[in-house]
C-alpha positions as CSV (number, residue, x, y, z in Angstrom):
1,M,2.2,12.5,21.2
2,P,-0.8,14.4,21.7
3,S,-3.3,12.9,24.3
4,S,-6.6,13.8,22.2
5,L,-7.4,14.8,18.8
6,S,-7.9,18.3,19.7
7,D,-4.5,18.5,21.1
8,L,-3.4,18.2,17.3
9,K,-4.1,21.9,17.2
10,D,-1.9,22.5,20.3
11,S,0.7,25.1,19.4
12,S,3.4,22.6,19.8
13,W,2.2,20.6,16.8
14,L,1.9,23.7,14.7
15,A,4.2,24.8,11.9
16,R,6.5,27.6,12.8
17,G,5.6,30.8,10.6
18,P,3.3,31.0,7.6
19,V,3.5,28.2,5.1
20,D,2.8,28.2,1.3
21,P,1.6,24.5,1.0
22,A,2.8,24.3,-2.7
23,A,6.1,25.4,-2.0
24,F,6.3,23.1,1.0
25,H,5.1,20.3,-0.6
26,D,7.9,20.4,-3.3
27,T,10.4,20.3,-0.5
28,L,9.2,17.1,0.9
29,L,10.6,13.4,0.1
30,T,7.1,11.7,-0.6
31,V,6.8,8.0,-0.5
32,D,3.6,6.0,-1.6
33,T,3.9,2.4,-0.5
34,H,1.2,0.8,-2.6
35,V,1.1,1.5,-6.4
36,D,-0.7,-1.7,-8.4
37,I,0.3,-2.4,-11.8
38,P,-1.1,-4.6,-14.2
39,L,0.5,-7.6,-16.1
40,D,1.1,-5.5,-19.2
41,F,2.6,-2.8,-17.4
42,A,5.7,-1.2,-19.2
43,T,4.5,-2.2,-22.5
44,A,3.2,-0.3,-25.1
45,A,-0.3,-1.1,-24.1
46,V,0.6,0.6,-20.6
47,D,3.4,2.9,-20.9
48,P,4.5,4.8,-17.6
49,G,6.2,7.3,-19.3
50,K,3.2,8.5,-21.1
51,R,0.0,10.1,-19.6
52,G,-2.7,7.8,-19.8
53,E,-5.7,6.3,-17.8
54,A,-3.4,4.8,-15.0
55,Q,-3.5,6.8,-11.6
56,V,0.2,6.8,-11.5
57,D,2.5,7.6,-14.4
58,L,6.1,9.2,-14.4
59,I,4.4,12.4,-15.7
60,K,1.7,12.4,-12.8
61,M,4.5,11.7,-10.3
62,T,6.5,14.5,-11.3
63,E,3.6,16.9,-11.3
64,G,2.2,15.9,-7.7
65,N,6.0,15.6,-6.5
66,L,5.1,12.1,-5.8
67,N,9.0,11.2,-5.3
68,A,9.0,7.4,-4.6
69,A,6.6,4.6,-5.2
70,F,6.6,1.0,-4.2
71,F,5.1,-0.8,-7.3
72,I,3.5,-3.7,-6.4
73,V,3.9,-7.5,-7.5
74,Y,0.4,-8.7,-6.8
75,V,-1.3,-12.1,-7.7
76,G,-4.6,-13.0,-6.7
77,Q,-5.2,-15.9,-4.6
78,A,-6.3,-19.2,-6.4
79,E,-6.4,-22.9,-6.1
80,R,-3.2,-24.1,-4.0
81,N,-2.1,-27.0,-6.2
82,P,0.9,-27.3,-8.6
83,Q,-0.7,-25.5,-11.4
84,G,-1.9,-22.5,-9.1
85,Y,1.7,-22.1,-7.6
86,K,3.2,-22.3,-11.2
87,K,1.0,-19.6,-12.5
88,A,1.2,-17.4,-9.5
89,Y,5.2,-17.5,-9.8
90,E,5.0,-16.7,-13.6
91,E,2.8,-13.8,-13.0
92,A,4.7,-12.4,-10.1
93,V,8.1,-12.7,-12.2
94,T,6.2,-10.7,-15.2
95,K,5.7,-8.1,-12.8
96,F,9.2,-7.9,-11.4
97,E,10.5,-7.8,-14.7
98,A,8.0,-5.2,-15.8
99,I,9.2,-2.8,-13.2
100,H,12.9,-3.4,-14.0
101,R,12.1,-2.8,-17.7
102,M,10.3,0.8,-16.8
103,A,13.3,1.7,-14.6
104,E,16.4,0.1,-16.6
105,T,15.2,0.1,-20.2
106,M,12.5,2.4,-20.9
107,Y,12.8,5.5,-18.7
108,P,16.5,5.2,-16.8
109,D,16.9,9.0,-17.3
110,Q,13.9,9.4,-15.3
111,I,13.3,6.7,-12.7
112,E,15.6,4.3,-11.1
113,L,15.1,1.3,-8.9
114,A,16.0,1.6,-5.1
115,T,16.8,-1.4,-2.8
116,S,18.1,0.6,0.0
117,V,17.4,3.8,1.8
118,R,20.8,4.9,0.7
119,D,19.7,4.4,-2.8
120,I,16.5,6.3,-2.3
121,K,18.4,9.3,-1.2
122,R,21.1,9.1,-3.9
123,I,18.5,8.8,-6.7
124,R,16.5,12.1,-5.4
125,R,19.8,14.0,-5.1
126,N,20.3,12.9,-8.8
127,G,16.7,14.4,-9.6
128,K,15.0,11.2,-10.6
129,L,12.1,9.4,-9.4
130,V,12.3,6.3,-7.2
131,A,11.0,2.9,-7.7
132,L,10.8,0.2,-5.2
133,I,9.0,-3.0,-5.1
134,G,6.6,-4.7,-2.5
135,L,4.8,-8.0,-2.6
136,E,1.1,-8.5,-2.0
137,N,0.0,-11.8,-1.3
138,A,2.5,-14.4,-0.6
139,F,0.7,-17.2,-2.8
140,S,3.1,-16.5,-5.4
141,V,6.0,-17.9,-3.0
142,G,3.7,-21.1,-2.8
143,T,5.4,-23.4,-0.4
144,D,8.9,-23.0,-1.7
145,L,10.9,-20.5,0.5
146,S,13.8,-20.2,-1.9
147,R,11.5,-17.9,-3.9
148,V,12.0,-15.4,-1.0
149,D,15.7,-15.3,-1.9
150,D,14.7,-15.1,-5.6
151,Y,12.6,-12.2,-5.1
152,Y,15.1,-10.4,-2.8
153,E,17.5,-10.5,-5.8
154,R,14.7,-9.1,-8.1
155,G,14.6,-6.0,-5.7
156,L,11.6,-7.0,-3.3
157,R,11.8,-4.7,-0.2
158,Y,8.6,-5.4,1.6
159,A,6.5,-8.4,1.6
160,G,3.0,-9.2,2.7
161,F,1.6,-12.5,3.9
162,A,-2.2,-12.7,2.5
163,H,-4.7,-10.9,0.2
164,F,-8.3,-11.9,0.1
165,G,-8.3,-15.7,0.8
166,H,-6.3,-17.7,3.1
167,N,-3.2,-19.1,1.6
168,D,-0.3,-21.6,3.0
169,M,1.3,-18.7,5.1
170,A,-1.5,-17.1,7.0
171,D,-5.2,-16.3,7.3
172,S,-6.7,-13.4,5.6
173,S,-8.8,-10.9,6.9
174,R,-11.2,-12.2,4.7
175,G,-11.5,-15.8,3.5
176,L,-13.0,-16.6,0.0
177,E,-16.1,-18.8,-0.3
178,R,-15.3,-19.6,-3.9
179,L,-12.1,-21.4,-2.7
180,G,-13.7,-23.2,0.2
181,D,-12.0,-20.8,3.1
182,K,-13.6,-21.1,6.6
183,E,-13.5,-18.3,8.9
184,T,-9.7,-19.3,9.9
185,E,-7.4,-22.0,8.8
186,H,-4.4,-21.5,10.7
187,E,-5.4,-19.2,13.7
188,G,-2.8,-16.8,12.5
189,L,0.4,-17.9,11.0
190,S,1.1,-21.5,9.7
191,A,4.1,-23.1,10.7
192,L,5.5,-22.1,7.2
193,G,4.1,-18.8,7.6
194,K,6.7,-18.3,10.6
195,D,9.5,-19.6,8.5
196,Y,8.5,-17.2,5.5
197,L,8.6,-14.3,8.3
198,A,11.9,-15.5,9.5
199,S,13.2,-15.5,5.8
200,L,12.0,-11.7,5.4
201,N,14.0,-10.9,8.8
202,R,17.1,-12.7,7.7
203,L,17.1,-11.0,4.2
204,G,16.0,-7.4,5.4
205,I,12.7,-7.5,3.8
206,M,10.2,-5.4,5.8
207,A,7.1,-7.5,6.8
208,D,3.8,-6.2,5.8
209,V,0.5,-7.0,7.5
210,S,-2.0,-5.4,5.4
211,H,-4.7,-7.7,4.4
212,S,-3.8,-10.5,7.1
213,S,-6.1,-11.4,9.7
214,Q,-6.0,-9.8,13.3
215,A,-4.6,-13.0,14.7
216,A,-2.0,-13.3,11.9
217,T,-1.1,-9.5,12.3
218,L,-0.4,-10.3,16.0
219,D,1.7,-13.2,15.3
220,V,4.0,-11.2,12.9
221,C,4.2,-8.6,15.4
222,R,5.1,-11.0,18.2
223,L,7.6,-13.1,16.2
224,S,9.3,-10.5,13.8
225,T,12.8,-9.6,14.6
226,A,12.5,-6.2,12.8
227,P,9.8,-3.5,13.0
228,V,6.8,-4.3,10.9
229,I,4.6,-2.2,8.5
230,A,1.0,-2.0,7.4
231,S,1.6,-0.8,3.9
232,H,-2.0,0.1,3.2
233,S,-4.7,-0.1,5.8
234,G,-7.6,2.1,7.4
235,V,-8.1,2.1,11.2
236,K,-11.2,0.4,12.7
237,G,-11.5,3.3,15.4
238,I,-12.8,5.4,12.5
239,Y,-14.4,2.8,10.6
240,D,-15.1,-0.9,11.8
241,F,-14.4,-2.5,8.3
242,Y,-12.8,-5.9,8.3
243,R,-9.8,-4.8,6.3
244,N,-8.9,-2.0,8.8
245,L,-6.7,-2.4,11.7
246,S,-8.1,-2.5,15.3
247,D,-6.4,-0.5,18.3
248,E,-4.6,-3.7,19.6
249,E,-3.1,-4.3,16.0
250,L,-2.1,-0.5,15.7
251,V,-0.4,-0.6,19.1
252,A,1.5,-4.0,18.3
253,I,2.9,-2.7,15.2
254,K,3.9,0.5,16.9
255,D,5.8,-1.8,19.6
256,T,7.8,-3.5,17.0
257,G,8.9,-0.1,16.0
258,G,7.1,-0.2,12.7
259,V,4.7,2.1,10.7
260,V,1.0,2.0,9.5
261,Q,0.6,3.4,6.2
262,I,-2.9,4.9,6.0
263,V,-4.5,4.1,2.7
264,A,-6.6,6.3,0.5
265,F,-9.1,3.8,-0.3
266,D,-12.7,5.0,-0.4
267,T,-14.6,1.8,0.8
268,Y,-11.9,1.4,3.6
269,L,-12.5,5.0,5.0
270,K,-16.0,5.3,5.4
271,E,-19.1,3.4,5.6
272,P,-21.1,3.7,2.2
273,P,-24.7,4.0,2.3
274,A,-26.8,0.8,1.8
275,E,-28.2,2.3,-1.7
276,K,-24.6,2.7,-2.9
277,V,-23.6,-0.8,-2.1
278,E,-26.5,-2.0,-3.8
279,A,-25.9,0.0,-6.9
280,V,-22.5,-1.0,-7.1
281,T,-23.3,-4.6,-6.3
282,N,-25.6,-4.8,-9.3
283,L,-22.9,-3.0,-11.4
284,R,-20.3,-5.7,-10.6
285,E,-22.8,-8.5,-11.4
286,K,-23.8,-6.8,-14.7
287,H,-20.3,-6.7,-16.0
288,N,-19.2,-9.9,-14.2
289,V,-16.6,-7.8,-12.1
290,S,-14.7,-9.2,-9.5
291,A,-10.9,-9.6,-8.2
292,A,-10.7,-12.9,-9.9
293,T,-12.4,-11.7,-13.5
294,W,-10.9,-8.1,-13.7
295,P,-7.5,-9.0,-15.1
296,T,-9.4,-10.7,-17.9
297,L,-11.7,-8.2,-18.9
298,S,-11.1,-6.1,-22.0
299,K,-9.9,-2.6,-22.2
300,E,-13.2,-1.4,-23.6
301,D,-15.1,-3.6,-21.0
302,K,-13.4,-1.9,-18.1
303,A,-14.0,1.6,-19.6
304,V,-17.7,0.7,-19.7
305,Y,-17.6,-0.4,-16.0
306,Q,-15.6,2.5,-14.8
307,T,-17.7,5.0,-16.6
308,A,-21.0,3.6,-15.0
309,L,-19.1,3.5,-11.6
310,E,-18.3,7.1,-11.8
311,E,-22.1,8.1,-12.1
312,I,-22.6,6.1,-8.9
313,H,-20.0,8.3,-7.2
314,K,-21.5,11.6,-8.4
315,I,-24.6,10.3,-6.3
316,W,-22.9,9.3,-3.4
317,P,-19.4,10.8,-3.4
318,R,-16.3,8.8,-2.3
319,A,-14.5,9.5,0.8
320,S,-12.2,12.7,0.9
321,V,-8.7,13.8,1.7
322,S,-10.5,15.1,5.1
323,V,-11.6,11.6,5.9
324,L,-8.2,10.1,5.0
325,A,-6.9,12.7,7.3
326,D,-9.2,11.6,10.1
327,H,-7.7,8.2,9.9
328,I,-4.3,9.7,10.1
329,D,-5.2,11.8,13.0
330,Y,-6.6,8.8,15.0
331,A,-3.5,6.6,14.3
332,V,-1.3,9.5,15.5
333,Q,-3.3,10.0,18.6
334,L,-3.1,6.3,19.6
335,I,0.5,5.4,18.5
336,G,2.3,8.6,17.7
337,I,3.6,10.5,15.0
338,D,6.8,8.4,14.4
339,H,4.5,5.4,13.4
340,V,2.0,6.7,10.8
341,G,2.5,7.0,7.0
342,I,0.3,7.3,3.7
343,A,-0.3,4.8,0.8
344,S,-2.7,5.4,-2.2
345,D,-3.5,1.8,-3.7
346,F,-3.6,3.6,-6.9
347,G,-4.3,1.0,-9.6
348,G,-5.7,-1.3,-7.2
349,G,-8.8,0.5,-6.0
350,G,-7.5,3.6,-4.4
351,G,-8.5,7.2,-5.0
352,I,-10.5,9.5,-3.1
353,D,-11.9,12.9,-3.7
354,G,-9.1,15.3,-3.8
355,W,-6.5,12.6,-4.6
356,M,-7.6,10.5,-7.4
357,D,-4.1,10.3,-9.1
358,A,-0.5,11.1,-8.3
359,S,-0.7,14.4,-9.7
360,Q,-3.2,15.5,-6.8
361,T,-0.6,14.6,-4.3
362,P,0.0,18.0,-2.9
363,S,-3.8,18.2,-1.7
364,V,-2.9,15.7,1.2
365,T,-0.3,18.0,2.3
366,Q,-2.4,20.9,2.2
367,E,-5.0,18.9,4.4
368,L,-2.3,18.2,7.0
369,L,-1.0,21.7,7.1
370,A,-4.6,22.9,7.6
371,R,-5.0,20.6,10.6
372,G,-2.0,21.8,12.2
373,Y,0.6,19.3,11.7
374,S,4.1,20.9,11.8
375,R,6.5,20.8,8.8
376,R,8.5,18.4,10.6
377,D,5.7,16.0,11.2
378,I,4.5,16.0,7.8
379,K,8.2,15.0,6.5
380,K,7.7,11.9,8.9
381,I,4.5,11.1,7.7
382,W,5.1,11.3,3.9
383,G,8.2,9.2,4.1
384,G,10.6,9.8,7.0
385,N,8.9,7.1,9.0
386,L,8.8,4.5,6.5
387,L,12.8,5.1,5.6
388,R,13.4,5.1,9.3
389,V,11.7,1.4,9.6
390,M,13.4,0.4,6.2
391,R,16.9,1.4,7.4
392,D,16.3,-0.5,10.7
393,V,15.2,-3.5,8.8
394,E,18.4,-3.5,6.6
395,R,20.5,-3.0,9.7
396,R,19.2,-5.8,11.5
397,A,19.6,-8.0,8.7
398,D,23.3,-7.0,8.5
399,K,23.6,-8.2,12.0
């Protein structure tokens, strides 16, 4: 591990001999650990086999040599009551079924669902894209831990604890005022959250701390019997943002043998100017856009909002692939090359200048090569580290 960022340019880290970035990228096994999907995914309205507005579809994945993606079963935080739990479970099942439909009914000749590292390698040898499943926000588990076993049987292989808003399992990095959240509710993991973690460890599901509070993250790292991941996070050492990971959290994840997937999300990577924040806030208010209302908006309303948002980004540009690499550099310097990976958060707000959709994935590889990362280390960052962790979690579950 380099002792400083400047050491990343040391000859021991450089690729040996000249490298054609495009040709090299095509040799990689690339894994994106966070791709969000809508409730109508894998239907005629959102067909993953056709080129459309989505940042990730099978065509764009092939064009960008994005080989494997965790498609995310995300359910937003709502009231914790029987009705809320029932609706959350139903939405989760809808997304599980959509991912299976894509891989098993609609496009089985192009993409296949993997539930193990062995599956991933077999599918790639057969020339297909790889689909995996992650869970964002344990709210859809409710208070019924039997749902963890249910989700595992449906293909779940990593699971988070919270999203925006505290839930029965853990505190979030940001509570929701509309739900009456205080700064902290459990001071980390709840008793139920600890049992939830034990279920993940027992089954061989990777425990994901992205979006969790620092206290919850440290609890997961202290109590987990298997390596821990952060599926899509930035680092506070570059930008001190509430959703990003502190040095203490980064080291705690590393000490479990885990991996931190650095996310290509504009507002997690760099601080926007006050004028841009004001402009986006006003736009959101004008179009009634929030995490809660977005799924309810019509396609037409979403398109109008997105067009206006792009005009704002023209005035104040998004973070770039270079800024993403700054976060990667920082994490590599602090916790080592074996504990860092990449995530896009496409479909959930992700996208930066140079990597706005799956077809532009080679630009990330090109930036890492330009910074002097070796071919071996880029292979680790693009998927090798995540597969090592996944394999270790599988083995520990078997034992």
